[in-house]
N, C-alpha and C positions, 0 to 999 in steps of 0.2 A: 504494500500500500504506500502511496506517495505521502511523505510526511506533511503535516499541516504547515502552511506557510503563514506567518504572522503578517499583520498590516505593515506595509513598507513604512520606513521612518520619515519619508518626506510628507509634508502636508498635502492633502488632496482636497479639491473643491467638493461641495455637496453633490449628490447624484444629479444627473441630467433629468430634464422634464420627462423623457420617455420612461425612465426608471421610476420616477415618482408616480406617474400615471398608472404604470403597471402594478406597482405595489399597492397603490390606492384602490385599484379595482379588486384585488384579492382581499384586501382588508375590508372592503365594502361587503364582499360576499361573506367574509368571516364574521362580520358584525351581525349579519342576518342569521347566521347559523350557530353562534356560540354566545352564551351568556357570560357576563363579566364574572371573574372569580375574585373574591375578597383578597386584598393585598396582605402579605405576611412576610416576615423576615426569615430567610432560610439559614441564617448564621449557624455554623457548627454542623450543618448537614452535608452529606456527600451529594454532589451534583448527580442527578439521575442518569442512568444509562440510556442514551437515545442515539438514533442514527439519522444523519442528514446527508445532504450533498453540497459540496462546495460549488462555487460558480465555475470551477475547473472541471466539474462533473465527476469529481472523485467522491466515493463513499467515505463518510467520516463518522467514527464512533466516538461519542463523547460520554464520559471524560477519558475513556480508555486511551485514545490516541494522544492524550496530553500527559500520560503517566510519566512520572519522574521529573516533571518540570512545572513550575507555577505558571498561571496564565490569567488573563483578564478577558471576561466575556461581556459583550455589550448586547443585551437582549432587547429586541424591539417587537412590539405587538401591533402597532398601528402605523399608518402612513406617516403621520406627523412626528413619529419617534425619530425619523431620520435626521431631523434638525438637531435634536438633543444628542443623538449618537455622534454626529459630526463634531459638535462642540466638545464632547468627551474625547473623541479621537484627537482633535487638535490640542486640547489641554494636556492630555497624557503624553503626546509626542513632544510638546514643548517642555514638559516636565522631565523629559528624557527617561521615561519609564523603562525599566530594564527587563521586562518579561513580555512574551508574545501577547498580542491583542487580537481578538476575533470578534467579528460582527455575527450575531445569531438572529436573523429574522425568524420569528416564531409565529406560526399561523395554525392555531388548533382547530379552526372551522373546517367544514367540508369543502374541499377545493378539487375540482376535476383535474386529472393529470394533464390534459392539454393546456388548461389555464395555468397550472403551476409552471409548465415549461415556458409559457409566454411571460410569466412573472420573472423567471430566472433570466430569460433573454433580455428583458427590459433592464434588469439590474446590471447585467454585463455591459449594456450600452452606456451606463452612467458611472461605472467604476473602473479605474485603471486596471489593465490586465494583470499587472504585477500583484494586485491585491485580491484577485479572484479566489485564490486558495484560502484566504482568511475570512471569506464570507460564506457561512454554512447555514443553509435554510432548513428549518424543521417544519414539516407539514403534518396536519391531521393527528393521527395517533402518536407520532413521535414528538409532536409539539405539546401535547396535553400534559405530560409529566412536568415539563418546564413551566407551563402556565400555572399548574397547581402548586409548584414550588414557590413561586414569587407572587402569584395573583396578577390579574390583568387590569384592574381598575386604574384610571388615569393612565391609559395605555400610550399616551404621547410621551411619557417620561421613560427614559432608558432604565432597564434593570442592569446595574453594574455589579458583576460578581467577580471577586478575586478568589481564585482557587489555589490551594497549595499543591505540592508535588504529589499528593495522594488524592486529589480531586475534592478535598473538603473546602467548603465555602468559608473563608476567613474574613471577608469584608463584603458588605452589601450596601447598596443605596438604590432607592427608587424615587428620589426627591428632585431629580433634575440636576443639570450640570452645575458644579461649584468649583471654582478655581482652587479654593482651599482644600476641597476633597481630592482634587486631582493631584495636588502636592502630597497629600496624605497617602494616596494610593501609590504614588511613585516611591515614597519612602518605604512603604510596606513591601512593594515589589522587589526593591533592592535587598531587603532583609530576607525575603523568601528565596530569592535567587542564590544568595550566599548559603542559606540553609540547605537548599537542594544540591548545591555543589558539594557541600560537606557530606550529605547523605550518599551521594553518588560515589564518593571516594572510600566509603566504608566497606 
């Protein structure tokens, strides 16, 4: 299996209109077929085992494919979440975060396969090719455990999850981008990276 590729370290512009329209269409369908789930903090829990596909069309098993290294997951449930995700990305990159970052569009509603393909094609049109491996979409049954983990209310706000090298959630926020929190995450990521390196040498 091709290793997961983190977001490139250069800043990137928000997704193009075609990607926004595509994601908006599927979120519109999703809104009709899925009720909001009460928000909750998953701190201390292990990220659920789910399978998605990256925009490179590679199958990705989370958190198994991240085993042995910490990572940051930016989970979005609605079209409007992309704005918050992009702010988090820019803030974390500017803070020189030292662990991989992945975008996880998560769509628990019923979406026909042809529509999901159209959505993914739209996202590819608006995201630099070098970042495709770091965008992993979860649909339907694979999305549901993540939605239940964090809740989906106020879906325009990103769910930011920091995982340690065992897949445990050690930091979480669903309150929207904060420069202070981005610096907090960067400091935590550096600590986790050092700890993972020590564990790897044992």
